[in-house]
Kinemage of the C-alpha trace (Angstrom):
@kinemage 1
@onewidth
@group {chain A} dominant
@subgroup {mainchain}
@vectorlist {calphas} color= white
{ca met a 1} P 0.000 0.000 0.000
{ca val a 2} L 1.176 3.497 -0.859
{ca gly a 3} L 0.132 6.745 0.836
{ca ser a 4} L -1.428 9.781 -0.820
{ca val a 5} L -1.942 13.528 -0.406
{ca phe a 6} L -4.718 15.984 -1.185
{ca glu a 7} L -5.555 17.351 -4.620
{ca asp a 8} L -4.950 21.059 -5.236
{ca ser a 9} L -8.703 21.668 -5.016
{ca phe a 10} L -8.515 20.937 -1.277
{ca leu a 11} L -6.934 24.391 -0.961
{ca asp a 12} L -9.574 26.338 -2.912
{ca gly a 13} L -10.903 27.967 0.263
{ca ile a 14} L -7.624 29.843 0.775
{ca lys a 15} L -7.947 33.276 -0.801
{ca asn a 16} L -4.292 34.320 -0.396
{ca thr a 17} L -2.709 33.128 -3.672
{ca thr a 18} L 0.825 33.294 -2.269
{ca ile a 19} L -0.122 30.772 0.392
{ca lys a 20} L -2.359 28.663 -1.819
{ca asn a 21} L 0.145 28.401 -4.690
{ca gly a 22} L 2.983 27.459 -2.335
{ca leu a 23} L 0.964 24.677 -0.730
{ca ala a 24} L -0.356 23.505 -4.097
{ca lys a 25} L 3.204 23.130 -5.373
{ca ile a 26} L 4.110 20.969 -2.367
{ca leu a 27} L 1.050 18.764 -2.949
{ca arg a 28} L 1.521 18.576 -6.717
{ca glu a 29} L 5.194 17.654 -6.585
{ca thr a 30} L 4.531 15.099 -3.856
{ca arg a 31} L 1.850 13.477 -6.047
{ca glu a 32} L 4.312 13.421 -8.955
{ca asp a 33} L 6.968 11.741 -6.807
{ca ile a 34} L 4.456 9.185 -5.504
{ca glu a 35} L 3.402 8.349 -9.061
{ca tyr a 36} L 7.032 7.805 -10.100
{ca phe a 37} L 7.518 5.665 -6.997
{ca lys a 38} L 4.437 3.561 -7.836
{ca gln a 39} L 5.690 2.970 -11.377
{ca thr a 40} L 9.070 1.912 -9.961
{ca leu a 41} L 7.398 -0.668 -7.713
{ca leu a 42} L 5.216 -1.957 -10.547
{ca ser a 43} L 8.281 -2.353 -12.774
{ca his a 44} L 9.747 -4.690 -10.132
{ca gly a 45} L 6.672 -6.877 -9.931
{ca ile a 46} L 5.166 -5.304 -6.816
{ca asp a 47} L 1.374 -5.078 -6.591
{ca val a 48} L 0.375 -1.560 -5.529
{ca ile a 49} L -2.752 -0.374 -3.726
{ca gln a 50} L -3.316 3.339 -3.180
{ca leu a 51} L -6.304 4.995 -1.546
{ca thr a 52} L -6.876 8.697 -2.099
{ca pro a 53} L -7.934 10.960 0.775
{ca lys a 54} L -11.437 11.113 -0.732
{ca glu a 55} L -11.677 7.311 -0.887
{ca leu a 56} L -10.660 7.187 2.769
{ca gly a 57} L -13.419 9.612 3.719
{ca tyr a 58} L -11.505 12.856 4.073
{ca gln a 59} L -13.379 16.083 3.397
{ca asp a 60} L -13.062 17.801 0.019
{ca ser a 61} L -11.974 21.220 1.254
{ca ile a 62} L -9.766 22.696 3.943
{ca leu a 63} L -12.812 24.749 4.935
{ca asp a 64} L -14.725 21.568 5.726
{ca tyr a 65} L -12.511 21.268 8.803
{ca thr a 66} L -13.761 24.539 10.239
{ca asn a 67} L -16.865 25.548 12.143
{ca trp a 68} L -17.851 29.143 11.580
{ca gln a 69} L -20.320 29.151 14.471
{ca thr a 70} L -17.941 27.887 17.151
{ca gly a 71} L -14.600 28.953 15.718
{ca glu a 72} L -13.290 25.384 15.900
{ca ile a 73} L -10.672 23.989 13.540
{ca gly a 74} L -10.065 20.306 13.042
{ca val a 75} L -11.737 17.127 14.194
{ca ser a 76} L -10.750 16.579 17.797
{ca ser a 77} L -11.217 18.403 21.086
{ca pro a 78} L -13.182 21.664 21.473
{ca ile a 79} L -11.259 24.887 21.030
{ca lys a 80} L -11.805 27.848 23.316
{ca asp a 81} L -10.422 31.332 23.676
{ca phe a 82} L -8.123 31.458 20.676
{ca pro a 83} L -7.423 34.745 18.869
{ca glu a 84} L -9.237 35.548 15.677
{ca val a 85} L -7.400 35.043 12.413
{ca ser a 86} L -7.016 38.234 10.414
{ca asp a 87} L -3.975 37.674 8.213
{ca phe a 88} L -3.726 34.018 7.230
{ca gly a 89} L -5.775 34.322 4.076
{ca val a 90} L -8.886 32.247 4.784
{ca asn a 91} L -12.292 33.248 3.447
{ca his a 92} L -13.724 34.120 6.846
{ca arg a 93} L -12.574 36.548 9.504
{ca asn a 94} L -14.336 35.067 12.495
{ca ile a 95} L -12.640 31.673 12.536
{ca arg a 96} L -10.247 31.188 15.418
{ca leu a 97} L -7.036 29.285 15.360
{ca ser a 98} L -5.765 26.447 17.530
{ca arg a 99} L -2.079 25.857 18.129
{ca asp a 100} L -2.918 22.458 19.593
{ca ser a 101} L -1.683 19.871 17.076
{ca ser a 102} L -4.590 17.567 17.900
{ca thr a 103} L -7.102 20.091 16.595
{ca gly a 104} L -5.521 21.409 13.422
{ca ile a 105} L -6.239 20.482 9.811
{ca pro a 106} L -5.683 16.697 9.588
{ca gln a 107} L -2.611 15.452 7.798
{ca pro a 108} L -3.189 13.620 4.513
{ca pro a 109} L -2.826 9.812 4.525
{ca leu a 110} L 0.772 9.839 3.308
{ca ala a 111} L 2.743 8.137 6.114
{ca ile a 112} L 0.382 5.178 6.318
{ca arg a 113} L 2.918 3.056 8.214
{ca asp a 114} L 2.530 5.374 11.217
{ca asp a 115} L -0.755 3.757 12.274
{ca ala a 116} L -0.594 0.128 11.140
{ca leu a 117} L 1.718 -2.832 10.657
{ca val a 118} L 1.470 -6.463 9.680
{ca met a 119} L 1.998 -8.906 12.551
{ca gly a 120} L 1.900 -12.451 11.242
{ca asp a 121} L -1.430 -12.821 9.433
{ca lys a 122} L -2.975 -9.688 10.981
{ca ile a 123} L -2.926 -6.010 10.105
{ca leu a 124} L -2.694 -4.330 13.494
{ca ile a 125} L -4.129 -0.811 13.773
{ca thr a 126} L -1.989 0.727 16.503
{ca gln a 127} L -3.560 4.164 17.009
{ca ala a 128} L -7.232 4.685 17.823
{ca his a 129} L -7.836 8.105 16.317
{ca val a 130} L -10.345 9.179 13.721
{ca tyr a 131} L -8.220 8.715 10.607
{ca ser a 132} L -6.439 5.451 11.373
{ca thr a 133} L -9.545 3.871 12.857
{ca asn a 134} L -12.741 5.327 11.455
{ca leu a 135} L -11.363 5.650 7.935
{ca ser a 136} L -8.400 3.377 7.226
{ca ala a 137} L -9.557 0.415 9.315
{ca ile a 138} L -12.951 0.421 7.609
{ca lys a 139} L -11.318 0.383 4.188
{ca tyr a 140} L -8.832 -2.296 5.211
{ca lys a 141} L -11.717 -4.508 6.322
{ca glu a 142} L -13.479 -3.940 3.002
{ca met a 143} L -10.338 -4.894 1.042
{ca phe a 144} L -8.860 -7.700 3.140
{ca gly a 145} L -11.738 -8.946 5.304
{ca asp a 146} L -12.635 -8.470 8.964
{ca ala a 147} L -10.704 -11.551 10.091
{ca val a 148} L -7.266 -10.123 9.273
{ca ile a 149} L -7.747 -6.667 10.824
{ca asp a 150} L -6.864 -6.229 14.508
{ca asn a 151} L -8.615 -3.028 15.542
{ca ser a 152} L -8.941 -4.047 19.184
{ca ile a 153} L -7.160 -0.966 20.580
{ca tyr a 154} L -10.047 1.173 19.325
{ca glu a 155} L -12.851 -1.355 19.687
{ca gln a 156} L -11.939 -2.228 23.296
{ca asn a 157} L -10.925 1.327 24.217
{ca ile a 158} L -7.471 0.197 25.354
{ca asn a 159} L -5.280 2.896 26.897
{ca phe a 160} L -1.522 2.902 27.424
{ca arg a 161} L 0.591 4.687 30.008
{ca arg a 162} L 3.050 7.200 28.583
{ca ser a 163} L 6.730 7.234 29.449
{ca ile a 164} L 8.067 10.264 31.310
{ca lys a 165} L 10.056 11.211 28.214
{ca asn a 166} L 6.906 11.107 26.113
{ca val a 167} L 4.982 13.198 28.637
{ca lys a 168} L 7.757 15.798 28.682
{ca ser a 169} L 7.901 15.938 24.893
{ca trp a 170} L 4.121 16.246 24.683
{ca ala a 171} L 4.040 19.057 27.273
{ca glu a 172} L 6.750 21.003 25.468
{ca arg a 173} L 5.116 20.581 22.072
{ca his a 174} L 1.770 21.814 23.365
{ca his a 175} L 3.306 24.675 25.350
{ca leu a 176} L 1.728 23.565 28.623
{ca ser a 177} L 2.272 25.904 31.549
{ca ile a 178} L 4.159 23.423 33.725
{ca asp a 179} L 7.770 22.970 34.738
{ca val a 180} L 8.881 20.151 32.440
{ca glu a 181} L 11.843 19.466 34.726
{ca asp a 182} L 9.534 18.798 37.693
{ca ile a 183} L 9.163 15.029 37.820
{ca lys a 184} L 6.075 15.222 40.042
{ca glu a 185} L 4.296 17.439 37.524
{ca leu a 186} L 5.207 15.026 34.752
{ca glu a 187} L 3.964 12.064 36.766
{ca lys a 188} L 0.614 13.807 37.255
{ca leu a 189} L 0.341 14.236 33.493
{ca gln a 190} L 1.416 10.641 33.033
{ca asp a 191} L -1.574 9.507 35.090
{ca ser a 192} L -4.078 11.938 33.566
{ca thr a 193} L -3.160 11.702 29.858
{ca pro a 194} L -2.981 8.045 28.767
{ca leu a 195} L -2.524 7.233 25.089
{ca asn a 196} L -5.163 5.442 23.050
{ca gly a 197} L -2.502 3.816 20.938
{ca trp a 198} L 1.099 4.138 19.830
{ca cys a 199} L 3.172 4.705 16.708
{ca ala a 200} L 3.479 1.559 14.605
{ca pro a 201} L 7.108 2.338 13.553
{ca asn a 202} L 8.098 1.818 17.187
{ca leu a 203} L 8.131 -1.861 16.181
{ca thr a 204} L 10.605 -3.522 13.818
{ca arg a 205} L 9.909 -7.139 12.860
{ca leu a 206} L 12.895 -9.364 12.077
{ca gly a 207} L 11.467 -12.798 11.510
{ca asn a 208} L 10.297 -14.041 14.888
{ca lys a 209} L 12.066 -11.195 16.729
{ca val a 210} L 10.409 -7.799 17.231
{ca leu a 211} L 12.399 -4.789 18.436
{ca val a 212} L 10.061 -2.498 20.381
{ca asp a 213} L 10.997 1.076 21.196
{ca val a 214} L 9.211 1.709 24.494
{ca trp a 215} L 9.962 5.436 24.716
{ca gln a 216} L 6.270 6.180 24.101
{ca thr a 217} L 4.466 3.374 25.954
{ca pro a 218} L 6.782 1.525 28.391
{ca glu a 219} L 4.352 -1.307 29.254
{ca val a 220} L 3.113 -2.026 25.732
{ca val a 221} L 4.976 -5.337 25.471
{ca glu a 222} L 3.596 -6.882 28.662
{ca glu a 223} L 0.120 -5.350 28.443
{ca phe a 224} L -0.678 -5.821 24.764
{ca leu a 225} L 1.904 -7.366 22.464
{ca gln a 226} L 2.880 -10.527 24.328
{ca pro a 227} L -0.701 -11.562 25.185
{ca asn a 228} L -1.943 -11.010 21.641
{ca tyr a 229} L 1.023 -12.028 19.482
{ca lys a 230} L 2.498 -15.118 21.079
{ca asp a 231} L 4.454 -16.217 17.983
{ca phe a 232} L 6.910 -13.340 18.387
{ca asp a 233} L 9.853 -12.744 20.706
{ca phe a 234} L 9.782 -9.088 21.820
{ca his a 235} L 12.943 -7.188 22.734
{ca lys a 236} L 12.719 -3.717 24.307
{ca ile a 237} L 14.857 -0.801 23.172
{ca phe a 238} L 14.678 2.916 23.995
{ca ile a 239} L 15.800 5.123 21.112
{ca gly a 240} L 13.128 7.808 21.304
{ca gly a 241} L 11.304 7.696 17.990
{ca his a 242} L 10.283 5.828 14.871
{ca asn a 243} L 12.679 2.933 14.344
{ca asp a 244} L 12.700 3.260 10.558
{ca ser a 245} L 14.366 6.672 10.805
{ca val a 246} L 17.046 5.235 13.085
{ca phe a 247} L 17.900 1.901 11.432
{ca ser a 248} L 16.781 -0.340 8.578
{ca val a 249} L 17.594 -3.986 7.959
{ca val a 250} L 18.413 -4.362 4.271
{ca arg a 251} L 18.874 -8.137 4.347
{ca pro a 252} L 20.066 -10.705 6.891
{ca gly a 253} L 23.538 -9.555 7.895
{ca leu a 254} L 23.260 -5.946 6.654
{ca val a 255} L 21.871 -2.876 8.430
{ca ile a 256} L 21.818 0.861 7.734
{ca ala a 257} L 21.871 2.822 10.997
{ca thr a 258} L 22.343 6.227 12.606
{ca pro a 259} L 24.404 6.998 15.729
{ca trp a 260} L 21.209 6.840 17.838
{ca phe a 261} L 21.294 3.064 17.396
{ca lys a 262} L 24.866 2.578 18.624
{ca pro a 263} L 23.820 1.632 22.202
{ca tyr a 264} L 21.962 -1.330 20.638
{ca ala a 265} L 24.501 -2.313 17.985
{ca asp a 266} L 25.155 -5.613 19.792
{ca ile a 267} L 21.685 -6.742 18.748
{ca phe a 268} L 23.241 -7.165 15.308
{ca lys a 269} L 26.518 -8.566 16.581
{ca gly a 270} L 28.545 -9.874 13.673
{ca trp a 271} L 26.384 -8.061 11.110
{ca asp a 272} L 27.639 -5.437 8.678
{ca ile a 273} L 26.357 -1.965 9.644
{ca ile a 274} L 26.488 1.080 7.367
{ca trp a 275} L 26.641 4.051 9.746
{ca phe a 276} L 25.342 7.538 8.911
{ca asp a 277} L 26.690 10.192 11.249
{ca gln a 278} L 25.239 13.316 9.642
{ca pro a 279} L 21.623 14.027 8.718
{ca ser a 280} L 20.803 15.251 5.217
{ca trp a 281} L 19.792 18.652 6.586
{ca gly a 282} L 23.350 19.946 6.342
{ca lys a 283} L 23.799 18.638 2.804
{ca glu a 284} L 20.568 19.667 1.135
{ca val a 285} L 18.875 22.411 3.138
{ca lys a 286} L 20.792 25.623 2.594
{ca ser a 287} L 18.744 27.726 4.976
{ca ala a 288} L 18.384 25.101 7.688
{ca ile a 289} L 19.768 27.383 10.378
{ca asn a 290} L 17.271 30.148 9.591
{ca leu a 291} L 14.390 27.708 9.480
{ca arg a 292} L 15.403 26.141 12.767
{ca his a 293} L 15.024 29.616 14.208
{ca asn a 294} L 11.644 30.196 12.549
{ca asn a 295} L 9.975 26.826 13.140
{ca gln a 296} L 12.314 25.049 15.573
{ca gly a 297} L 13.569 22.699 12.876
{ca cys a 298} L 10.193 21.052 12.380
{ca tyr a 299} L 10.235 21.195 8.590
{ca trp a 300} L 11.778 22.685 5.486
{ca thr a 301} L 10.597 23.161 1.934
{ca pro a 302} L 11.970 25.597 -0.665
{ca glu a 303} L 8.494 27.120 -0.907
{ca val a 304} L 8.930 28.830 2.483
{ca glu a 305} L 12.380 30.297 1.784
{ca glu a 306} L 11.032 33.686 0.682
{ca asn a 307} L 7.426 33.242 1.738
{ca pro a 308} L 6.869 34.166 5.399
{ca gln a 309} L 3.100 34.179 4.853
{ca leu a 310} L 3.204 30.514 3.849
{ca glu a 311} L 5.459 29.630 6.768
{ca asn a 312} L 3.116 31.381 9.216
{ca phe a 313} L 0.149 29.558 7.697
{ca ile a 314} L 1.882 26.174 8.040
{ca asn a 315} L 2.995 26.913 11.604
{ca asn a 316} L -0.490 27.901 12.701
{ca trp a 317} L -2.817 25.714 10.624
{ca leu a 318} L -0.889 22.665 9.470
{ca asp a 319} L 0.952 21.549 12.594
{ca asn a 320} L -0.347 18.005 11.969
{ca trp a 321} L 1.236 17.861 8.511
{ca his a 322} L 4.864 17.772 9.590
{ca gly a 323} L 7.002 16.261 12.326
{ca gln a 324} L 10.484 17.216 13.532
{ca ser a 325} L 12.647 16.811 10.469
{ca asp a 326} L 15.915 18.004 11.960
{ca glu a 327} L 15.869 14.890 14.170
{ca thr a 328} L 15.644 12.602 11.150
{ca ile a 329} L 18.326 11.053 8.961
{ca phe a 330} L 16.289 10.226 5.899
{ca asp a 331} L 19.035 8.148 4.289
{ca val a 332} L 18.099 5.170 6.493
{ca asn a 333} L 14.383 5.337 5.664
{ca val a 334} L 14.654 2.920 2.754
{ca leu a 335} L 12.166 0.451 1.303
{ca val a 336} L 13.600 -3.003 0.677
{ca ile a 337} L 12.084 -4.622 -2.410
{ca asp a 338} L 14.190 -7.782 -2.199
{ca glu a 339} L 17.720 -8.798 -1.214
{ca lys a 340} L 19.165 -7.094 -4.296
{ca his a 341} L 17.053 -3.929 -4.668
{ca val a 342} L 16.412 -1.083 -2.237
{ca val a 343} L 14.497 2.148 -2.900
{ca ile a 344} L 16.253 5.203 -1.463
{ca asn a 345} L 14.876 8.747 -1.219
{ca ser a 346} L 18.074 10.824 -1.272
{ca asn a 347} L 20.741 10.808 -3.950
{ca asp a 348} L 23.504 10.326 -1.402
{ca lys a 349} L 26.691 9.147 -3.117
{ca asn a 350} L 28.008 7.594 0.075
{ca leu a 351} L 24.888 5.489 0.569
{ca ile a 352} L 24.797 4.480 -3.099
{ca asn a 353} L 28.452 3.416 -3.070
{ca gln a 354} L 28.113 1.542 0.223
{ca leu a 355} L 25.136 -0.444 -1.054
{ca glu a 356} L 26.696 -1.190 -4.442
{ca gln a 357} L 29.855 -2.484 -2.764
{ca arg a 358} L 27.658 -5.019 -0.967
{ca gly a 359} L 25.864 -6.204 -4.096
{ca ile a 360} L 22.731 -4.111 -3.562
{ca thr a 361} L 21.210 -2.062 -6.380
{ca pro a 362} L 19.965 1.245 -4.930
{ca ile a 363} L 16.979 2.688 -6.786
{ca tyr a 364} L 16.868 6.432 -6.278
{ca val a 365} L 13.303 7.744 -6.287
{ca pro a 366} L 13.231 11.429 -5.278
{ca leu a 367} L 10.906 12.623 -2.568
{ca arg a 368} L 11.377 16.347 -2.948
{ca his a 369} L 9.376 17.391 0.092
{ca arg a 370} L 10.496 14.773 2.591
{ca phe a 371} L 11.837 17.551 4.840
{ca phe a 372} L 8.323 18.956 4.947
{ca trp a 373} L 6.429 15.694 5.467
{ca asp a 374} L 9.168 14.268 7.719
{ca gly a 375} L 9.181 10.837 6.159
{ca gly a 376} L 10.721 8.655 3.465
{ca trp a 377} L 9.429 5.883 1.221
{ca his a 378} L 9.373 3.354 4.047
{ca cys a 379} L 7.097 5.659 6.070
{ca asn a 380} L 4.827 6.159 3.084
{ca thr a 381} L 4.193 2.469 2.432
{ca leu a 382} L 2.721 -0.536 4.208
{ca asp a 383} L 3.806 -3.895 2.838
{ca ile a 384} L 0.826 -6.232 3.203
{ca his a 385} L 2.253 -9.487 1.896
{ca arg a 386} L 5.781 -10.742 1.216
{ca ile a 387} L 6.987 -14.093 -0.066
{ca gly a 388} L 8.499 -16.340 2.604
{ca lys a 389} L 7.863 -17.569 6.118
{ca gln a 390} L 8.712 -16.342 9.602
{ca thr a 391} L 12.381 -17.017 10.218
{ca asp a 392} L 14.689 -17.073 13.247
{ca tyr a 393} L 17.671 -14.883 12.355
{ca asp a 394} L 19.401 -15.703 15.658
{ca ile a 395} L 19.537 -12.145 16.962
């Protein structure tokens, strides 16, 4: 399965052409890159399924995620006491703006691996929010049948306790008025703000072994994974984010990894590891320093270089659309087609040479706005079925 983004018409409600044209270019070029990517997969014998936002039940217009009467934006919790928007170019002056990422305009279904993964013969939906559950899960059941979809986190209203690190990160991101260095304050939040799911890329399956990053939900292995997926051997790690932007297993015996994985390198003892010590920010993003100042390193796209109106619009309306790109080394976010072919998203000569020396053919498929979306081709796909059986790789 391959992710998708909105059509340009989704932006028709934006009257400021500078903002609208900048966003439309990001969407258009992303669609072009996805189409090229799809054709690359098809040329290697891969069956491709892609659902558009409309097919998944998204609204047709950015204005459909607003409520003129209440001043609410988005699809989640109520919004109160936010300032009126007067300069962001939307066709209504009374709408008010939330800086809470849970209530902004929903992100398009591009990084579809964020909310689901295949565990044995099941597709596990790992986050019980409106888009992964109410939309994607319904479609998955229509396509693959109810029996293979595990949507129990939503259906049974299962909650998970956050880690202290996750609570601190969440408090900082949402600008909560607490002392994030006060452990007692964080523990109070830990008790009062459980998660109704977790990020699927926190898990990496390696045959019968599953590496689980527990930075988000420390008890997820004991409370959910082990009781429900008894055919797997779970091993906890704590690297602080999506595994597929920290390391990728190319084939048995070969790994691409960032320095964040070095404390766990012994997991792959005796394996060949290609290390990447520098993120692509410094190589490709000329104005990274300025943009770190303007948006704390969350994203970059050339469309915001000389367009402060667009950057303000993204910062205030589209907080859900991006992540924290300056924490990501996109070179490791590769999609393995087979033991000889790997799709890469950056034309990094070092990576290409390292793979070719090991008998791997790297297939460069550009993803021009990966620093905006904060994801690579692995993030933007969900492999449903691969040839082979569960194997013990003795790790």
